[in-house]
N, C-alpha and C positions, 0 to 999 in steps of 0.2 A: 804401918799404914801410914801416910802423910797426904790431904786429897788440902789444897789451896783452891778459895775465893778463888771466881770469876768477873773481877769485877769490871767487866769490860761492858758491862749489861747494866743499865741502868737501875740501881735499886730508892727508893727511900726513907729517909729518916730522919726520924722524932725520936725522940726524950719521951719519956713515962721513966717517975719519981729521982729524976739527977741518971738515966743507967740513959745511953745512948744505943737503940736498933736499928738496924738496918733492916729493913721487910725482906720476904723476899720477892720472889720473882714468883712463882704458884708453880715456881721444878724445883726442891728441894736437888738432882740433879748435876740437874742448868748451875744454880747456887756452887756445889760442890766442884766444878766446871768437870765435870765426869767425865768423856764421852760418851754422843750416842743420851744423848742426856736428856732424848723428845720419847725413843723408844725404851725409853727403862720405865719412862713414868708410866708408859703404857700397859708395861706386862707388870711396874706392882700393881696397878691397880685391879687389873684381872685376877691377879695373885689372892690381893684382898678379896675381892669379890664368890673366888672360890671358900677362898677357907670358910666367909659368909658361909656360902649353901650346903662346904663341905658339914657346920654349926648345923644350922638348920634342919638340915635335916638329917643327923643323930651319926655320920659315919662316920667307920676311926679310919686309922691311917692304909689296913688293907682292901677296906671297902670301899674307900673312895676312887682307890688304887685299883681296881675292878671295872668297876663303873665309867674311871678315864679313862682307861683302856695304860696307864702306865706301873712305870714297874715304880712297889714301896716310899724307894727307896729317896724315887725322885720326888714324890708325895713331901715323906717326915722333909731333905733339901729342897723342897720349893716353901713350907711349911716353915723352914729357920732362913728369907730368905734368899736363900738361891738357888734362882730359878733359871738363872746361864745357861744354860744345861735344857730350857724349853724354849722355844722361838714362839709369838705371840700366838701366829693360826693354832700350837699346839692346845694353849692357853685358852684360846677360844671354842680350845674343841673339847675344852676337859669344859667349864663352865655349859654346850654346849650337852651333856650328856651326863649334867648333872641337875639339867630343866630348865634352863636357859634359854634362850632366846636371844638374840647380840643382832641389834639391823646396823651399821651402816650406809651412813648419809654422807652423799657429795652436795655442793655447789657452786656455782662461782662465788667465788671471794672479792668483796667489797673494795678491799687494797691488789697493790703486783704482789702481795707473798700469798700466799694464804694462808692457815690458820687450820693445825690439831687439833683438836675440841678429846673427851673423851666424857660422858655422862652414865650415870650409871640412875639409874629406877630406883 
């Protein structure tokens, strides 16, 4: 599989020890030019938090699956980076079932087009 880097976004170039480095935008999925990059960034962040929660709670995939209300094979796929079969809402539900609160804040944007930001404590 080949990905092309989306060059339409502004990126900063730096040279470190004679090597030219292109700074990312903060969203690797957008930098790779993938469709729905914002959605993928959110979902991957939620999966990272689910993984941390499972480790913190000492849960096996089977125990985590039962607690989250999804089949164990979906947990396995999720931990391997395949979360395409899970919606953002389902991932948030999984975090809730693992004992985490989720807070969504909406406020007027300073610019004509707003931004989506995901923050984890």
